[in-house]
C-alpha positions as CSV (number, residue, x, y, z in Angstrom):
1,M,-70.5,89.0,57.2
2,P,-71.9,86.7,60.0
3,I,-71.9,83.0,59.5
4,E,-75.4,81.5,59.8
5,N,-76.1,78.6,62.2
6,T,-77.1,75.7,60.0
7,V,-77.8,73.3,62.8
8,T,-81.5,72.7,63.3
9,E,-83.1,72.2,66.7
10,K,-83.8,68.5,65.8
11,N,-80.2,67.9,64.8
12,D,-78.9,69.8,67.8
13,T,-80.9,67.5,70.1
14,K,-79.5,64.4,68.4
15,F,-76.0,65.8,68.7
16,T,-76.6,66.5,72.4
17,A,-78.0,63.0,73.1
18,D,-75.1,61.4,71.2
19,M,-72.6,63.4,73.3
20,V,-74.3,62.4,76.5
21,R,-74.3,58.8,75.4
22,T,-70.5,59.0,74.6
23,Y,-69.8,60.7,77.9
24,L,-71.6,58.0,79.9
25,R,-69.9,55.2,78.0
26,E,-66.5,56.8,78.7
27,I,-67.0,57.4,82.4
28,G,-68.2,53.8,82.7
29,R,-64.7,52.6,81.8
30,V,-63.2,54.3,84.9
31,P,-63.1,52.1,88.0
32,L,-64.8,53.6,91.0
33,L,-63.0,54.2,94.3
34,T,-63.4,51.7,97.1
35,R,-64.9,52.7,100.4
36,E,-61.4,52.7,101.9
37,Q,-59.9,54.8,99.1
38,E,-62.7,57.4,99.6
39,I,-61.9,57.6,103.3
40,V,-58.2,57.9,102.8
41,F,-58.4,60.5,100.0
42,G,-61.1,62.5,101.9
43,K,-58.8,62.7,105.0
44,Q,-55.9,63.8,102.8
45,V,-58.0,66.6,101.3
46,Q,-59.1,67.7,104.7
47,K,-55.5,68.1,105.9
């Protein structure tokens, strides 16, 4: 017997917006690379 999806479109949209907000908050905690780090790491990848 299949399980019905009980999430409404409105609730699904809220859930999605909350997840995006959480994701953006989390990635904001990670420091960005400096220009020099980008260059060094980019050259390492190219090798």
